[in-house]
C-alpha positions, -999 to 999 in steps of 0.1 A, spaced: 622 -491 -23 608 -523 -41 634 -544 -22 616 -575 -28 618 -568 -65 655 -560 -64 664 -588 -46 644 -618 -68 643 -601 -102 674 -600 -124 685 -564 -135 698 -554 -167 709 -514 -177 707 -509 -213 725 -477 -230 729 -462 -192 693 -454 -182 670 -479 -197 661 -505 -172 649 -544 -176 637 -565 -148 635 -603 -154 610 -623 -133 618 -660 -142 584 -679 -148 580 -716 -138 574 -730 -173 605 -720 -194 587 -733 -225 561 -702 -224 575 -671 -242 580 -644 -218 554 -613 -215 568 -579 -215 550 -549 -192 567 -516 -203 566 -479 -196 586 -450 -197 598 -426 -165 610 -395 -187 586 -368 -188 580 -334 -209 590 -304 -195 565 -280 -180 567 -245 -198 579 -222 -174 554 -193 -183 527 -218 -175 535 -230 -143 513 -201 -125 483 -216 -146 487 -251 -125 465 -255 -96 493 -278 -79 531 -278 -80 538 -293 -115 564 -314 -99 551 -318 -64 531 -352 -68 504 -336 -48 471 -354 -37 444 -335 -33 407 -335 -48 409 -374 -52 434 -367 -79 471 -371 -80 488 -341 -94 521 -335 -114 539 -337 -149 541 -371 -160 517 -389 -136 498 -399 -167 524 -402 -194 536 -427 -179 543 -429 -141 509 -445 -137 519 -474 -156 554 -476 -142 545 -472 -105 516 -497 -111 536 -522 -129 563 -519 -98 536 -520 -74 517 -549 -86 550 -569 -86 560 -562 -52 528 -571 -42 527 -604 -58 564 -612 -46 553 -602 -12 527 -634 -13 554 -655 -25 538 -657 -58 560 -672 -90 544 -667 -125 541 -695 -150 554 -672 -179 583 -651 -175 576 -618 -170 600 -587 -181 597 -549 -170 611 -528 -194 613 -490 -184 626 -467 -212 645 -433 -205 637 -410 -235 604 -421 -249 594 -384 -251 624 -373 -267 636 -398 -292 628 -433 -279 665 -444 -282 661 -463 -251 636 -490 -265 654 -490 -298 685 -501 -277 665 -528 -255 649 -544 -286 685 -547 -302 697 -562 -269 669 -587 -271 677 -595 -306 713 -599 -299 701 -629 -274 676 -640 -299 648 -636 -273 610 -634 -288 583 -624 -266 543 -632 -262 521 -605 -252 539 -569 -247 518 -543 -233 524 -504 -232 508 -471 -226 483 -461 -253 448 -469 -252 423 -456 -226 388 -457 -214 364 -428 -225 329 -419 -212 331 -381 -231 343 -385 -267 313 -408 -280 279 -394 -262 258 -417 -282 273 -448 -263 267 -446 -227 286 -474 -215 326 -464 -211 346 -474 -241 380 -491 -237 401 -485 -268 427 -512 -267 458 -500 -293 465 -527 -318 487 -504 -342 505 -471 -347 505 -443 -370 536 -433 -387 555 -400 -380 575 -378 -401 582 -344 -406 592 -319 -432 611 -292 -436 600 -262 -458 625 -238 -472 618 -203 -487 646 -183 -498 644 -149 -516 668 -118 -514 659 -99 -485 669 -65 -477 657 -30 -457 620 -33 -445 614 4 -460 619 -10 -497 601 -45 -497 597 -65 -530 564 -78 -541 572 -110 -523 593 -121 -495 605 -153 -482 578 -152 -454 551 -147 -478 563 -177 -502 563 -199 -470 532 -187 -458 516 -193 -493 529 -227 -491 515 -236 -456 482 -224 -466 480 -244 -494 488 -275 -470 465 -268 -444 436 -263 -471 442 -292 -488 443 -321 -461 452 -358 -477 423 -379 -484 404 -399 -459 407 -438 -456 391 -463 -433 417 -486 -417 409 -523 -406 417 -514 -370 390 -482 -371 363 -502 -392 366 -531 -362 365 -502 -337 331 -488 -353 318 -522 -355 326 -528 -320 308 -500 -306 278 -498 -330 257 -525 -308 258 -501 -282 251 -468 -299 220 -452 -286 213 -430 -318 192 -444 -343 206 -431 -371 242 -435 -362 235 -475 -350 219 -478 -384 246 -465 -403 277 -481 -382 258 -514 -386 256 -509 -426 290 -497 -434 285 -515 -467 260 -485 -476 271 -458 -453 310 -458 -450 313 -426 -470 291 -406 -447 302 -421 -415 340 -412 -424 328 -379 -436 309 -371 -399 343 -383 -383 363 -356 -400 342 -329 -381 359 -337 -349 397 -331 -345 401 -366 -326 382 -387 -348 396 -370 -381 430 -382 -370 416 -419 -372 409 -416 -405 436 -393 -422 471 -393 -426 474 -356 -409 496 -324 -417 503 -297 -391 528 -270 -392 546 -268 -358 576 -249 -363 581 -213 -380 612 -195 -380 625 -163 -401 637 -130 -393 664 -114 -371 652 -78 -366 617 -58 -373 633 -36 -399 653 -64 -417 636 -84 -447 649 -122 -444 663 -141 -470 652 -172 -457 619 -187 -441 618 -224 -426 586 -244 -414 582 -276 -399 554 -297 -411 547 -327 -389 526 -354 -403 511 -387 -383 508 -415 -414 480 -439 -418 487 -474 -422 491 -483 -458 505 -449 -464 543 -439 -460 566 -411 -456 571 -409 -493 533 -405 -498 535 -377 -476 564 -362 -493 548 -364 -528 514 -350 -514 530 -322 -498 554 -315 -528 521 -317 -554 501 -296 -531 525 -268 -530 534 -272 -564 560 -240 -559 601 -250 -571 609 -220 -550 600 -241 -520 628 -265 -510 612 -298 -490 636 -319 -471 629 -347 -447 637 -337 -409 661 -366 -397 659 -363 -362 632 -390 -359 610 -409 -385 589 -441 -386 566 -458 -407 532 -470 -396 535 -501 -374 521 -535 -383 489 -543 -362 479 -568 -339 453 -592 -350 419 -585 -328 412 -620 -327 446 -633 -312 452 -646 -280 469 -612 -272 442 -591 -277 419 -613 -260 439 -615 -229 440 -575 -226 405 -576 -234 396 -601 -206 419 -582 -180 399 -550 -189 364 -562 -184 374 -576 -149 389 -542 -140 363 -519 -156 323 -527 -151 297 -528 -180 326 -515 -203 324 -517 -242 361 -528 -257 372 -518 -289 404 -518 -309 421 -484 -318 449 -472 -340 473 -453 -319 477 -418 -336 511 -411 -314 541 -429 -312 550 -452 -281 581 -471 -274 563 -505 -283 564 -500 -316 602 -511 -316 592 -545 -299 570 -557 -330 601 -569 -345 603 -594 -318 567 -602 -306 532 -603 -326 513 -595 -293 520 -558 -288 492 -541 -273 487 -505 -262 461 -498 -231 461 -484 -196 429 -484 -174 430 -444 -169 396 -429 -178 390 -393 -195 428 -385 -184 432 -347 -182 464 -324 -190 486 -346 -210 519 -327 -221 497 -296 -205 485 -279 -178 471 -297 -145 481 -328 -155 464 -353 -127 454 -390 -124 421 -397 -104 433 -418 -76 404 -448 -85 426 -452 -119 455 -457 -102 438 -486 -85 424 -497 -117 458 -496 -131 474 -520 -101 444 -544 -108 448 -545 -142 488 -552 -141 481 -576 -112 456 -597 -136 481 -597 -161 508 -612 -140 490 -638 -126 477 -652 -157 451 -680 -154 462 -686 -121 434 -688 -96 
């Protein structure tokens, strides 16, 4: 499969399962572009298989959709990049700019593959121009006051940290409980965190997003507020906190994701442990999160530590006036009719954050519209979106060529 690509592009394998394909351009003086994706997927819960309307790993095509785990995250990007590359090679096309196709194997678990690839590039002292990865998409549902589709181009990412909360209190027989147990203590600590979220903050990418969509807003009061942020900023931000998706754009979030305690129903446990996951806004840090949680809980009986498996600070952001952003914006407008293009802050982590060490032009976007089933039941891709993806990457590959 993709015979022309394997024949004409140089392949390098990094850390066993991460692939780099290099397509030499005609002008070596131009910094290379990177098109990237990951091909690993999250698992499907065994108990949820029966709830799917197609085989989770079947890749079935029906009802104008392609169904299956990973079809959105991130096979749509990877296959579209491969198809667009193969199609241009079949035409005998040679890009002016060298293009690297970088495919990671473990984005969903650790992202160590992307880290290894960046380390490899740094050893070769390589720098890159535009880097395009998954992330921003097209929405027609999340802002009902804007009738046109909104293409949100990711220009930066929130940070990621998980704190481990541990309560310890002598347990014993469930027939003679003490006034408080380890579970009581930890539950109280979690409740304090949940009831006292970190303060809101309007970052530069989100302020730029609001400014970009303000002219297209058909609600008079919303349009007036967005057009006069100097006066209505606090009310706009407060309104954004009412919806989970927009709330995540203006706040460093804190949410309990794991709770462990107990071994039997008739034994009071000695230990109770919970994980609190946080996605950190630019301008704040993992240390800020730690200190806030510690102060909010205000209980020396609760031990707080960092979960060391994965942690990263908020990324730098790509300038929305840069040539990198403008190039992706132009490609989006060529693929999607009458679209509103706006910068966005990524609330989830992607492999591309690693590439910011070697590129000033990291941008996150895939032309999927109102995608359904990410990491959940009935993950599926509109066939029309697959065509958009192919067209989008083709435009980027051809560059300014006519």
